C-alpha positions in Angstrom: -14.2 -7.2 16.2 -17.1 -9.5 16.3 -18.0 -10.2 12.2 -21.3 -9.5 12.8 -23.5 -6.9 14.6 -26.8 -7.5 16.5 -27.4 -3.7 15.5 -31.3 -4.4 13.9 -31.5 -2.9 9.9 -32.4 0.3 9.3 -36.3 1.7 9.8 -36.7 3.0 7.1 -36.4 1.1 3.4 -33.5 1.3 1.2 -34.0 2.2 -2.5 -30.0 2.8 -2.9 -28.8 -0.6 -2.5 -28.3 -0.2 1.0 -29.9 -2.5 3.9 -32.5 -5.7 1.9 -35.9 -5.8 1.9 -36.8 -7.9 5.1 -38.4 -10.6 2.7 -35.2 -11.5 0.9 -33.8 -12.3 4.8 -37.0 -14.2 6.0 -37.2 -12.1 9.3 -32.8 -13.3 10.2 -30.8 -9.8 10.7 -28.7 -9.5 7.4 -24.8 -9.7 7.6 -23.4 -6.3 8.3 -21.1 -5.0 11.0 -21.7 -1.2 11.8 -18.3 -1.3 13.9 -16.4 -2.2 11.0 -18.4 0.7 9.0 -17.4 3.3 11.8 -13.7 2.3 11.6 -13.4 2.7 8.1 -14.9 5.8 8.6 -12.8 6.9 11.0 -9.7 6.0 9.2 -11.3 8.5 5.9 -11.6 11.1 8.4 -8.0 10.5 10.4 -5.6 10.9 7.3 -8.0 12.7 5.2 -7.6 11.3 1.4 -5.5 8.2 1.3 -8.3 5.7 2.7 -11.0 7.2 0.5 -8.7 6.9 -2.6 -8.1 3.3 -1.3 -11.8 3.2 -0.6 -12.4 4.9 -4.1 -9.7 2.2 -6.0 -11.5 -0.7 -4.3 -14.7 -0.2 -6.2 -16.2 0.8 -2.2 -19.7 2.6 -3.2 -21.9 4.1 -0.7 -24.4 1.3 -1.0 -21.7 -0.9 1.0 -22.7 0.7 3.9 -25.3 -1.3 5.8 -26.4 2.3 8.0 -27.6 4.8 6.3 -25.8 7.7 8.1 -22.8 6.0 7.1 -24.2 5.9 3.9 -24.9 9.6 3.5 -21.7 10.5 5.7 -19.1 7.8 3.0 -21.0 9.5 -0.1 -20.3 13.2 1.2 -16.7 11.9 2.0 -16.2 11.2 -1.3 -17.5 13.8 -3.1 -14.9 16.3 -1.2 -12.3 14.0 -1.9 -13.1 14.8 -5.4 -13.7 18.2 -5.2 -11.2 19.0 -2.5 -8.6 16.7 -0.9 -7.8 16.4 1.7 -10.9 16.0 3.9 -11.5 17.6 7.3 -14.0 16.8 10.2 -14.9 20.1 9.9 -15.2 20.4 6.5 -17.6 17.4 6.4 -19.9 19.1 9.1 -20.5 21.8 6.7 -21.2 20.4 4.0 -23.8 18.0 5.4 -25.2 21.0 7.3 -25.4 22.8 3.8 -27.0 19.8 2.0 -29.3 19.7 5.4 -28.3 15.8 6.1 -26.2 16.9 9.4 -29.3 15.7 11.9 -29.9 12.7 9.4 -26.2 11.0 10.2 -27.1 11.6 13.7 -25.7 15.2 14.3 -21.8 16.4 15.5 -22.0 13.8 18.1 -22.2 10.9 16.1 -19.6 12.3 13.6 -17.5 13.3 16.1 -17.5 9.5 17.8 -16.9 8.1 14.2 -13.9 10.0 13.9 -12.5 9.2 17.5 -13.3 5.3 17.2 -9.5 4.5 16.0 -6.7 5.8 16.6 -4.4 4.8 13.4 -5.2 3.7 9.9 -2.9 1.3 10.1 -5.8 -1.4 9.1 -7.8 0.2 6.6 -7.2 -2.4 4.1 -8.8 -4.6 6.4 -11.9 -2.4 7.0 -12.3 -1.9 3.4 -12.2 -5.5 2.6 -14.7 -6.2 5.7 -17.2 -3.7 4.8 -17.1 -5.1 0.9 -17.0 -8.4 2.1 -20.6 -8.3 4.0 -22.0 -6.1 1.5 -21.5 -8.6 -1.0 -22.9 -11.0 1.0 -26.0 -9.5 1.2 -26.3 -8.7 -2.5 -25.7 -12.1 -3.1 -28.2 -13.1 -0.4 -30.8 -10.7 -2.4 -30.1 -12.8 -5.8 -29.7 -16.1 -4.6 -33.0 -15.4 -2.8 -35.1 -14.1 -5.9 -33.5 -16.9 -8.1 -35.1 -19.3 -5.6 -38.2 -17.8 -5.8 -38.2 -17.7 -9.5 -37.2 -21.2 -9.7 -40.4 -22.6 -7.8 -42.1 -19.9 -11.0 -40.2 -21.5 -13.4 -42.6 -21.3 -16.9 -40.0 -22.9 -19.2 -37.7 -21.6 -21.5 -34.7 -22.8 -19.5 -31.6 -21.1 -21.5 -32.9 -17.9 -21.3 -33.9 -18.6 -17.5 -30.5 -19.2 -16.9 -28.7 -16.6 -19.0 -30.8 -14.3 -16.8 -29.9 -15.5 -13.1 -26.0 -15.1 -14.0 -26.7 -11.4 -15.8 -28.0 -10.9 -11.8 -24.6 -12.5 -9.8 -22.9 -10.9 -12.7 -23.8 -7.4 -11.6 -23.1 -8.3 -7.6 -19.8 -9.4 -8.4 -18.5 -7.2 -11.7 -17.2 -4.2 -9.2 -14.7 -6.6 -7.7 -13.5 -7.2 -11.6 -11.4 -3.8 -12.5 -12.3 -2.9 -16.0 -9.5 -4.3 -18.4 -10.9 -4.8 -21.8 -11.2 -1.0 -23.6 -11.3 -0.4 -27.5 -8.1 0.1 -29.5 -8.6 3.7 -29.3 -6.9 4.8 -26.5 -4.0 2.4 -26.6 -3.2 3.5 -30.4 -2.8 6.8 -29.1 -0.6 6.5 -26.7 1.4 4.2 -29.0 1.6 7.5 -31.6 2.8 9.5 -28.7 5.8 7.2 -27.8 6.5 7.1 -32.1 6.1 11.0 -31.9 8.7 11.0 -29.2 10.9 9.0 -30.4 10.8 10.5 -34.0 11.3 14.0 -32.3 14.4 12.7 -29.7 15.9 11.2 -32.2 17.3 7.8 -30.4 17.4 10.6 -26.8 15.9 8.0 -23.7 12.3 7.8 -24.0 12.8 5.9 -20.4 14.5 6.3 -16.6 18.3 6.8 -17.1 20.1 4.2 -15.7 23.5 6.2 -15.7 25.4 3.8 -17.7 25.8 5.3 -21.4 26.3 2.0 -23.2 23.3 0.1 -21.3 21.1 3.3 -21.9 21.7 2.8 -25.9 20.5 -1.3 -25.2 17.4 0.5 -23.4 16.6 3.5 -24.2 16.2 3.3 -20.3 14.2 1.6 -18.4 10.8 2.1 -19.5 7.3 2.6 -17.7 5.5 -0.7 -16.8 8.8 -2.7 -17.5 9.9 -5.2 -14.6 13.3 -5.1 -15.0 15.7 -8.2 -13.3 19.4 -7.5 -12.1 20.6 -11.1 -11.2 24.0 -11.7 -10.2 25.7 -14.6 -7.9 26.5 -13.2 -4.0 28.6 -10.4 -3.7 28.8 -9.3 -7.3 27.9 -6.2 -6.2 24.1 -6.2 -7.5 23.2 -3.8 -4.4 25.7 -1.3 -5.6 25.0 -1.5 -8.8 21.0 -0.6 -7.5 21.7 1.9 -5.8 24.0 3.7 -8.4 21.0 3.2 -10.8 18.7 4.9 -8.0 21.6 7.6 -7.7 21.5 8.5 -11.1 17.4 8.9 -11.4 17.0 10.3 -8.3 20.1 12.9 -9.0 20.1 12.7 -12.6 23.0 15.2 -14.5 20.7 16.5 -16.4 16.6 16.8 -16.3 14.3 16.6 -13.4 14.8 14.1 -10.9 13.0 11.3 -11.0 11.4 10.1 -7.3 12.5 6.5 -6.2 12.2 4.4 -3.9 14.0 1.3 -2.6 13.1 -1.8 -1.2 16.2 -3.1 0.6 14.6 -6.5 2.2 18.8 -6.8 3.0 20.4 -3.9 4.2 19.3 -2.0 7.0 18.2 2.1 5.5 21.7 2.8 7.5 24.5 0.6 5.8 22.5 2.3 2.4 23.1 5.7 3.4 26.8 5.0 3.9 27.4 3.2 0.6 25.9 6.0 -1.2 27.6 9.2 0.4 31.1 7.5 0.1 29.8 6.3 -3.2 28.8 9.4 -4.3 31.3 11.2 -3.1 33.9 9.0 -4.1 35.2 8.4 -0.4 37.3 5.2 0.6 35.1 3.2 2.8 37.3 0.8 4.3 39.7 3.9 5.0 36.8 5.5 7.0 35.7 2.4 8.6 39.4 1.9 9.7 39.3 5.2 11.1 42.5 6.1 8.7 40.8 9.4 7.4 41.5 12.9 8.6 38.7 14.4 10.9 38.5 17.5 9.3 39.6 16.9 6.0 38.5 16.8 2.3 37.0 13.9 2.7 34.5 15.1 5.4 33.4 18.0 3.4 32.9 16.1 0.1 30.7 14.0 2.7 29.0 16.3 4.2 28.2 18.5 0.3 26.9 14.7 -0.4 24.9 14.6 2.1 23.0 17.6 1.6 22.1 16.3 -1.8 21.0 13.1 -0.7 18.7 14.5 1.9 17.5 16.7 -0.5 16.7 14.5 -3.4 13.3 12.4 -3.7 15.1 9.1 -2.8 12.9 7.0 -0.9 14.2 3.5 1.0 11.9 1.4 3.2 14.4 -1.2 5.2 11.0 -3.4 6.7 12.2 -7.1 6.7 9.4 -9.8 6.2 7.5 -8.3 3.4 5.4 -10.3 2.0 4.5 -9.1 -2.1 1.3 -7.5 -0.9 2.6 -5.4 1.9 5.0 -4.4 -0.2 2.5 -3.2 -2.9 0.6 -1.6 -0.7 3.8 0.6 0.9 5.0 1.2 -3.1 1.1 2.4 -4.0 0.9 4.6 -0.9 4.2 6.3 -1.1 3.2 6.4 -5.1 0.4 8.6 -4.1 1.6 11.4 -2.4 5.2 11.7 -4.9 4.2 10.7 -8.1 7.1 7.6 -7.9 9.3 7.2 -11.5 11.5 3.9 -10.4 11.5 1.6 -7.7 13.6 -1.2 -6.7 13.3 -4.2 -4.8 16.6 -5.4 -3.4 15.6 -8.6 -3.7 13.5 -11.2 -4.7 14.1 -14.0 -3.0 14.1 -11.9 0.7 10.1 -11.4 -0.2 8.3 -13.7 2.4 5.1 -15.4 1.5 1.9 -15.4 3.4 1.9 -19.2 3.4 4.6 -21.1 4.1 3.5 -24.4 2.9 3.9 -23.6 -0.5 6.1 -25.1 -2.4 9.2 -22.3 -3.0 9.2 -22.2 -6.7 5.1 -20.8 -6.2 6.1 -18.8 -3.6 8.3 -16.7 -5.9 6.6 -16.9 -9.0 4.0 -15.6 -7.2 6.2 -12.7 -5.9 7.5 -12.3 -9.5 4.0 -11.7 -11.0 2.9 -9.3 -8.2 6.2 -7.1 -8.9 5.0 -7.2 -12.7 1.7 -6.2 -11.7 3.0 -3.5 -9.1 4.8 -1.9 -12.4 1.9 -1.7 -14.6 -0.8 -0.3 -12.0 1.7 2.0 -10.7 3.2 3.1 -14.3 6.3 2.8 -13.5 9.7 0.6 -14.1 10.1 -2.0 -11.5 14.3 -2.7 -10.9 14.0 -6.5 -9.2 17.1 -8.2 -7.7 17.3 -12.0 -7.9 19.9 -14.5 -7.2 22.0 -16.9 -9.6 22.0 -20.5 -8.9 25.6 -22.0 -9.2 25.3 -23.9 -12.5 27.3 -21.0 -14.0 30.3 -21.5 -11.5 30.1 -25.3 -11.4 30.3 -25.3 -15.2 32.9 -22.2 -15.6 30.3 -20.1 -18.4 28.9 -17.0 -18.7 25.3 -17.1 -16.9 22.2 -17.4 -18.9 18.2 -16.7 -18.3 18.0 -20.5 -17.2 19.9 -19.8 -14.0 17.7 -17.5 -12.4 17.2 -19.0 -9.0 14.3 -20.8 -7.7 11.9 -19.9 -10.5 11.5 -20.5 -14.6 8.5 -17.7 -14.0 11.1 -15.1 -13.6 12.4 -14.9 -16.6 9.2 -15.2 -17.8 7.6 -12.2 -16.2 10.4 -10.3 -17.0 10.8 -7.6 -19.7 14.3 -7.0 -19.3 16.9 -9.7 -17.5 20.4 -8.2 -16.3 23.0 -10.5 -15.5 26.4 -9.3 -14.1 28.9 -11.5 -14.0 32.9 -11.3 -14.1 35.1 -11.2 -16.5 36.4 -14.3 -17.5 40.1 -13.4 -17.1 39.5 -12.6 -13.2 40.7 -14.1 -10.5 38.7 -17.0 -9.0 40.1 -17.5 -5.8 37.0 -15.3 -4.1 33.7 -15.0 -5.2 33.5 -10.9 -5.3 33.1 -8.5 -7.6 36.5 -7.4 -9.8 38.1 -4.6 -11.4 35.7 -4.8 -14.1 32.4 -6.7 -14.8 30.3 -7.9 -17.7 26.6 -6.5 -17.8 24.8 -9.0 -19.9 21.1 -8.0 -21.4 19.9 -11.3 -21.5 16.7 -10.7 -22.3 14.6 -7.6 -23.5 10.9 -7.9 -25.1 11.3 -4.6 -27.5 15.1 -3.9 -28.4 18.2 -5.8 -28.5 20.5 -8.3 -26.4 24.1 -8.0 -25.9 26.9 -7.7 -23.6 28.7 -4.7 -21.9 31.7 -4.0 -19.3 31.1 -2.0 -16.4 34.4 -0.6 -14.5 33.5 -1.3 -10.8 35.6 0.8 -7.8 36.1 -1.4 -5.3 37.1 1.0 -2.9 34.1 3.1 -3.5 31.8 0.6 -4.6 30.8 2.5 -7.3 30.1 1.0 -10.9 30.8 3.2 -13.7 31.0 3.4 -17.6 33.8 1.0 -18.9 37.3 3.0 -20.0 39.9 0.9 -21.4 
């Protein structure tokens, strides 16, 4: 697709931030792409709401569209989305007809042409950024052209003059920066709500239950906006423990289920499903693989029952490989808008791809860690991230510690909670596998105590349970 179009500027002047006056461009065609605008509008009409939500999230206004007809169409799409999503082309046509704007935008033929411009919304984010980028360029041209004129007509008061110029530039760029600063009123009310819940619940969980009594007593559940890191050496049972936690959230023993998304960058969805089925049904996975279980025995009935439970549970698995942190966040955001997720599990951090292979590995991992923490805050939910440990604890025959987190010190910095899974000190050292019991070390917790607890590991069904002596 061409970056810009040679379509002439709109015939009528824009007073709402549309195509700028010709004087700002000295007879040159301003940066724009009618094609990108039409592709974006086509995406908005294709999915009925998801792309419009993304546009609003990116603070894309009707003024960002160069062509006046596209400005009107996008403005109407946003109005309809705010009233009653999802939006359909039939609704748009009727609304434009009611407001007597249908003919002004080119009538039904133009709307049908736009809606058929693209077959999929896969590139919606790209078109949002392209339309926004070209709009900002046009606005910057207007501001800087005006600044040049003011410089030639400068009449003194340099500090005030520079301040005015800075304000003009800020007005153009402020929409690309989210509104982060706020008074203490909102945060204080939120904090008091949490305090009241704590007082009312008298020690009950305030976050997502992990399914492990001792761990929940230390953390009061996984809290919103927290990044929880679960670290261990290979074959220590990280994935099994994470799946047990995801199961406990999506299929709780009491209380409502928590919609849970699992990003599995290492294992396929079918492999995870097999593990979860055998784990929850308490069926020996080795005997099943070896074909030693009876065809119509009680194990099959247990598996069928659990399969029915899992198929109805709000549990989602994305087994895409080579995901970058931006792609991962985009997928999570999209699913969140549909199912109001309450927990995300990422297995595991070091397998997330970097868009720039030339960047040092430590910087790559730091960027991923920051991105996952930002996702937890953005979606207002806990994110459980699995991570590898380096070999130091093995070489020195000691319990793992924070400095053993592999490849980047930023992981321990970004994490709100760090859990480390290790074999008991008296376990058989001949094989690097999970033992019948495991030490779960709460090595860091921003808002609570640290400590060490034990879990029982049932190897035959790859399941962790509360420790029982």
